LOGU-362617 format. One line per 2 residues: for each residue x, z, y of N, C-alpha, C. Coordinates in steps of 0.2 Angstrom, whole numbers, plus 2048, in hexadecimal, padded with zeros to 3 digits. Each point is the difference from the previous one (the first is absolute). Layout:
<sites>
X:Z:Y:X:Z:Y:X:Z:Y; ...
</sites>
This chain:
<sites>
79B:83D:7D7:806:7FC:7FF:7FF:7FB:7FA; 803:7FA:801:7FE:7FB:7FB:803:802:7F9
7FE:7FC:7FB:802:802:7F9:807:7FD:7FE; 802:7FB:804:807:7FD:7FE:803:7FD:806
806:7FE:800:804:7FD:805:803:7FA:7FE; 7FF:7FA:804:803:7FA:7FE:805:7FE:805
807:800:7FE:805:7FE:804:802:7F9:7FF; 802:7FC:805:802:7F9:7FF:807:800:803
804:7FD:7FC:807:7FF:802:801:7F9:801; 801:7FE:806:800:7F9:802:807:7FD:7FF
801:7FA:7FD:806:7FC:7FF:806:804:7FE; 800:804:7FB:806:803:7FE:806:7FB:7FE
7FE:7FA:7FE:805:7FB:7FF:803:7FD:806; 7FE:801:806:803:7FE:806:802:806:804
7FC:805:801:801:805:805:800:807:7FC; 806:802:7FE:801:806:7FD:807:803:800
803:800:806:807:802:800:801:807:802; 806:803:7FF:801:807:802:7FC:805:7FD
7FD:7FF:7FA:7FC:805:7FC:7F9:800:803; 7FD:7FB:803:7FA:801:803:7FA:801:7FB
802:7FD:7FA:7FB:801:7FB:7FF:808:7FE; 804:804:802:800:807:7FF:7F9:803:804
7FE:7FC:805:7FA:802:804:7FA:800:7FB; 800:7FB:7FC:7FA:800:7FB:801:805:7FB
806:802:7FE:800:805:7FB:7FE:807:803; 802:801:806:7FF:807:804:7F8:800:800
7FD:7FB:803:7F8:800:800:7FD:802:7FA; 802:7FC:7FA:7FE:801:7FA:800:807:7FE
806:803:800:802:807:7FE:7FC:805:804; 7FF:7FF:807:7FD:805:804:7F8:800:7FF
7FE:7FA:7FE:7F9:800:7FE:7FE:803:7FA; 804:7FE:7FB:7FF:803:7F9:801:807:7FF
805:803:804:800:807:800:7FA:804:803; 7FC:7FC:803:7FA:803:803:7FA:7FE:7FC
801:7FD:7FA:7FB:7FE:7FB:7FC:7FA:802; 803:7FC:804:7FD:7F9:802:803:7FB:7FC
7FB:7FC:7FC:802:7FB:7FC:803:7FA:805; 805:7FD:7FE:803:7FB:804:801:7F9:7FC
7FE:7FB:803:801:7F9:7FE:805:7FC:805; 805:7FE:7FD:805:7FC:805:800:7F9:7FE
800:7FC:805:800:7F8:7FF:806:7FE:803; 804:7FC:7FC:806:7FD:803:7FF:7F9:801
800:7FE:806:7FD:7F9:802:807:7FC:802; 801:7FB:7FB:806:7FC:801:7FE:7FA:805
805:7FD:803:7FF:7FC:806:7FC:7F9:7FE; 7FF:7FF:7F9:7FC:7FB:7FE:7F9:802:7FF
7FE:806:801:7F9:803:7FE:7FC:801:806; 7FA:800:800:7FC:802:806:800:807:801
800:802:806:7FF:807:802:7F9:803:7FF; 7FF:805:7FB:7F9:802:7FF:7FE:804:807
7F9:800:801:7FD:802:806:7FD:807:7FF; 800:803:7FA:7FD:806:7FE:805:806:7FF
806:800:803:805:805:7FF:7FE:806:805; 803:806:7FF:7FF:805:805:806:801:804
806:7FF:7FD:807:801:804:804:7F9:7FE; 802:7FD:805:805:7FA:7FF:807:802:803
805:7FD:7FC:807:802:802:803:7F9:7FF; 805:7FF:805:804:7FB:801:807:802:802
805:7FD:7FD:807:803:801:804:7FB:804; 807:802:800:805:7FC:804:802:7FA:7FC
804:7FC:803:803:7FA:7FD:805:7FC:804; 803:7FB:7FD:805:7FC:804:7FC:7FB:804
803:7FC:804:7FD:7FB:805:7FB:7FB:7FC; 803:7FD:7FB:7FC:7FA:7FD:7FA:803:7FC
801:805:7FC:7FA:803:7FD:7FB:803:805; 802:802:806:7FB:803:805:7FC:7FA:803
804:7FA:801:7FC:7FA:803:7FB:7FE:7FA; 802:7FF:7FA:7FB:7FE:7FB:7FA:805:7FF
802:807:801:7FB:805:7FF:7FA:7FF:806; 803:7FF:806:7FB:7FF:805:7FC:7F9:7FF
803:7FB:7FE:7FC:7FA:7FF:7FB:801:7FB; 801:803:7FB:7FB:801:7FA:7FB:805:802
802:805:804:7FB:805:802:7FB:7FD:805; 803:7FB:805:7FB:7FD:804:7FB:7FB:7FD
803:7FD:7FB:7FB:7FB:7FC:7FB:804:7FC; 802:806:7FD:7FC:803:7FC:7FA:804:803
801:804:805:7FB:803:804:7FD:806:7FD; 802:802:7FA:7FE:806:7FC:801:806:804
806:801:802:802:806:804:7FC:802:806; 7FF:7FA:804:7FC:801:806:7F9:803:7FE
7FD:7FD:7FB:7F9:802:7FE:800:807:7FD; 805:802:7FD:801:807:7FD:800:805:806
804:7FE:805:801:805:806:7F9:800:803; 7FD:7FA:801:7FA:800:804:7FB:805:7FC
800:800:7F9:7FC:804:7FC:801:807:801; 806:802:802:802:807:801:806:803:7FC
803:7FB:7FD:806:803:7FC:806:802:804; 804:804:7FD:806:802:804:806:7FB:7FE
805:800:804:806:7FC:7FF:806:804:803; 806:800:7FC:806:801:802:805:7FA:7FF
803:7FE:806:804:7FA:800:807:802:802; 805:7FE:7FC:807:803:802:804:7FA:801
804:801:806:806:7FB:802:7FD:7F9:801; 803:7FC:7FB:7FD:7F9:800:7F9:7FF:800
7FD:804:7FC:7F9:800:7FF:7FC:803:806; 803:804:804:7FE:803:806:800:7FA:805
805:7FC:801:801:7FB:805:7FA:7FA:7FE; 7FF:7FF:7FA:7FC:7FB:7FE:7F9:801:802
7FE:807:801:7F9:801:802:7FE:7FE:807; 805:7FF:804:7FF:7FE:807:7FF:7F8:801
801:7FE:806:7FF:7F9:802:806:7FC:7FF; 806:803:801:806:7FC:7FF:806:804:7FE
805:7FE:7FC:806:803:7FF:806:7FB:800; 806:803:800:805:7FB:800:802:7FE:7F9
802:7F9:7FF:801:7FD:7FA:808:801:7FE; 802:7FB:7FC:807:800:7FD:805:800:806
7FE:7FB:805:805:7FF:805:7FD:803:807; 7FC:805:7FF:7FD:803:806:7FA:7FC:803
7FE:7FA:7FD:7FB:7FC:802:7F9:804:7FF; 7FB:7FF:805:7FA:803:7FF:7FC:7FE:7FA
7FD:804:7FC:7FC:7FF:7FA:7FA:803:801; 7FA:7FD:7FE:7F9:803:801:7FF:805:7FB
7FE:806:802:7FE:805:7FC:7F8:7FF:7FE; 7FD:805:7FD:7F9:7FF:7FE:7FB:803:805
802:803:806:7FC:803:805:7FB:805:7FE; 802:804:7FB:7FC:806:7FE:7FF:805:805
806:801:804:800:805:805:804:7FD:806; 7FF:803:806:803:7FD:806:807:803:802
804:7FD:7FC:808:801:801:803:7F9:800; 806:800:802:805:7FA:800:807:802:7FF
804:7FD:7FC:806:802:7FE:805:7FA:801; 806:801:802:806:7FB:801:806:803:7FE
806:7FD:801:806:802:7FE:804:804:805; 802:806:7FF:804:803:804:808:7FE:800
804:803:805:807:7FD:800:804:803:7FB; 7FE:806:7FD:804:803:7FB:7FC:803:7FA
803:800:7FA:7FC:803:7FB:800:808:800; 7FA:802:7FF:7FF:807:800:800:803:7F8
805:804:7FF:802:802:7F9:801:807:800; 7FD:804:7FC:801:807:7FF:7FA:804:800
801:807:800:7FB:805:800:7FC:800:806; 7F9:801:800:7FC:800:805:7FB:807:800
7FF:803:805:7FC:805:801:7FB:7FF:806; 7FA:802:7FF:7FB:7FF:806:7FB:805:800
7FD:801:806:7FB:805:801:7F9:7FC:800; 7FC:802:7FC:7F9:7FC:7FF:7FC:801:806
7FC:7FB:801:7FA:801:805:7FC:806:7FE; 7FF:805:805:7FD:806:7FE:7F9:7FF:7FE
7FC:7FA:801:7FA:7FF:7FE:7FF:7FF:7F8; 806:7FF:7FD:800:7FF:7F9:801:807:7FC
803:805:804:801:806:7FD:805:800:7FA; 806:7FC:801:805:800:7FA:806:803:803
804:802:7FB:807:803:802:805:7FA:802; 806:802:802:805:7FB:801:801:7FB:7FB
800:7FA:801:802:7FB:7FB:807:7FF:7FF; 802:7FF:7FA:807:7FE:7FE:800:7FA:7FB
806:7FC:801:800:7FA:7FC:807:7FD:802; 801:7FA:7FD:806:7FC:803:7FD:7F9:801
804:7FD:805:7FE:7F9:802:805:7FB:7FF; 7FF:7FA:7FF:805:7FB:800:7FC:7F9:802
801:7FF:806:7FC:7FA:803:803:7FE:807; 7FE:7FA:802:802:7FD:807:7FA:7FF:804
7FA:803:7FE:7FA:7FF:803:7FF:804:807; 7FD:7FD:805:7FE:804:806:7F8:7FE:800
7FC:806:800:7F9:7FF:7FF:7FC:803:806; 7FC:7FC:803:7FC:802:806:7F9:801:7FE
7FD:805:802:7F9:802:7FF:7FB:7FD:805; 7FA:7FE:7FE:7FB:7FE:805:7FC:806:802
7FB:7FF:804:7FC:806:803:7FC:803:7FB; 7FE:7FC:7FA:7FC:803:7FB:803:804:7FB
807:801:801:804:803:7FA:804:806:803; 801:805:7FC:804:806:803:806:801:7FC
805:802:803:807:801:7FC:7FE:806:7FB; 803:7FF:7FA:7FF:805:7FB:804:806:802
806:7FF:803:804:806:802:805:7FE:805; 804:805:803:805:7FF:805:807:802:7FC
805:7FB:801:806:801:7FC:804:806:803; 803:804:7FC:805:805:802:807:7FE:7FE
800:7FD:7FA:806:7FD:7FE:7FF:7F9:7FD; 803:7FB:802:7FF:7F9:7FD:7FD:7FB:805
7FE:7FA:7FE:7FE:7FB:805:7F8:7FF:7FF; 7FD:7FF:7FA:7F9:7FF:800:7FE:7F9:803
7FB:800:804:7FE:7FA:804:805:7FE:805; 804:804:802:805:7FD:805:7FF:803:807
7FA:804:801:7FE:802:807:7FF:808:800; 803:803:7FB:7FF:807:800:7FB:802:7FB
7FC:7FC:7FD:7FB:801:7FC:801:7FD:7F9; 7FD:803:7FB:800:7FD:7F9:7FA:7FF:7FD
7FF:7FA:7FD:7FA:7FE:7FD:7FA:800:804; 7FA:800:7FD:7F9:7FF:804:7FB:802:7FB
7FA:801:804:7FA:801:7FC:7FA:7FD:804; 7FB:7FE:7FC:7FA:7FD:803:7FA:801:7FB
7FB:804:801:7FC:801:7FB:803:804:7FA; 7FF:7FC:7FA:803:803:7FA:806:7FC:7FE
803:7FC:805:806:7FC:7FE:806:804:803; 805:801:7FC:807:803:802:805:7FB:7FF
804:7FF:805:806:7FC:7FF:806:804:802; 806:7FF:7FC:806:804:802:806:7FC:7FD
806:802:803:806:7FD:7FE:803:805:7FB; 7FD:805:7FE:803:805:7FC:800:7FE:7F8
806:800:7FD:801:800:7F9:802:807:7FE; 801:801:7F9:802:806:7FE:7FF:802:7F9
7FA:7FE:7FC:7FA:7FD:804:7FD:805:804; 7FC:7FD:805:7FD:804:806:7FB:805:7FD
7FC:7FF:7FB:7FC:805:7FE:803:806:7FC; 805:7FF:7FD:804:805:7FC:803:804:805
803:7FE:806:803:804:805:7FB:803:804; 7F9:7FD:800:7FB:803:805:7FA:801:7FC
7FF:805:7FC:7FA:801:7FC:7FA:800:804; 800:803:806:7FA:801:804:7FE:7F9:803
804:7FB:800:7FE:7FA:802:7FC:7FD:7FA; 802:801:7FA:7FD:7FE:7FA:7F9:803:7FF
800:806:802:7F9:804:800:7FB:7FD:805; 803:7FE:806:7FC:7FD:805:7FC:7FA:7FD
804:7FC:7FD:7FD:7FA:7FD:7FB:801:7FB; 802:805:7FC:7FB:802:7FB:7FA:803:803
800:804:805:7FA:803:803:7FC:7FA:803; 803:7FB:803:7FC:7FB:803:7FC:7FC:7FB
803:800:7FA:7FD:7FC:7FA:7FB:804:7FC; 802:807:800:7FC:804:7FB:7FC:806:803
802:802:806:7FD:805:803:804:806:800; 7FE:806:801:804:806:800:803:802:7F9
807:802:800:803:801:7FA:802:807:7FF; 800:803:7FA:802:806:7FF:808:801:800
803:805:802:807:801:801:804:7FF:7F9; 806:7FE:800:804:800:7FA:807:803:802
804:802:7FB:806:803:801:805:7FA:802; 803:801:806:804:7FB:803:808:802:801
802:805:7FB:806:803:801:806:7FB:7FF; 7FF:7FB:7FB:806:7FB:7FF:800:7FB:806
7FA:7FE:803:800:7FB:805:803:804:806; 7FE:806:802:802:803:806:808:801:7FF
803:802:7FB:807:800:7FF:803:7FA:802; 7FE:7FA:7FD:802:7FA:802:800:7FF:808
7FA:801:803:7FF:7FF:807:805:804:804; 801:806:7FE:804:805:804:808:7FE:7FF
801:7FE:7FA:807:7FD:7FF:802:7FA:804; 7FB:7FB:801:802:7FA:804:7FF:802:807
7FC:804:802:7FF:802:807:806:803:803; 803:805:7FB:806:804:802:806:7FC:801
800:7FA:7FD:806:7FC:800:800:7FC:806; 7FB:7FF:804:800:7FC:806:7FE:804:807
7FC:806:7FF:7FE:803:806:805:806:802
</sites>
C-alpha cells in the first residue's frame, strides 16, 4: 500500500452542486480511518489540473458552468494524462457528461466533451428528478446503489464502456441503465452525495488507488443506505 493518498477535486467553483463536495469528504474520512495520510487539492477553473493525483473527483453543475468546465478541461489536458497514468476518477452528473464526446448545452445544442471515455449525451424530453436505486454490474461486486438524480440527460455508452448499474427505480442514462465505468473511470448521475450513500463505491475507488484495504465500521453509512433504499424499494 502507498504511504499517502492524493485526492484532486476539479473545478469546485463551477461544478459542485447537490452536495457533491461530500464525495471528497467521504474519501478523506474513509482513508484516514485506515491510517492513510491524505492530501486534497482543490483545483479552481483558472488553475491547471495536476497530473500526479490518485483519485480525481468532478461534480454536477448548471448548463453554463458545465460548458465552461468542458472547455477548460479540453484545453488543459491534465486529467487525460492523469488517467493515462493510472489514476481513478468519479464524475457526477454534469461532470459525467463532460467526460464523453458530446453533451447537450443550454438550448439542447451539442457541445463538445473532452472524449475521455466513449459516451455521448443529449437532452431528454423530461427532467429526471427524484430518488434512484440501481443494481450494480456484478463484475464490480458492489451492493445496490442509492442516490437522487436531477437532470435532463440521456447518455449512450460506446462499446468500450460498461453500464455501472441497472435501474430499479429512477431514470439514470435513460435506457434502463445508470452510469458507466471504463478502467478506473466511473460516471454516474447519482447525487446524495453518492459516496456517503454508497460507501462500498468509495472503497472501490480507494482500492484502485491504494490496494487492498482493512475493514472499518460502516454502521452509520449502512443505516443511511437502508433508510434511503427502504423509502423507494
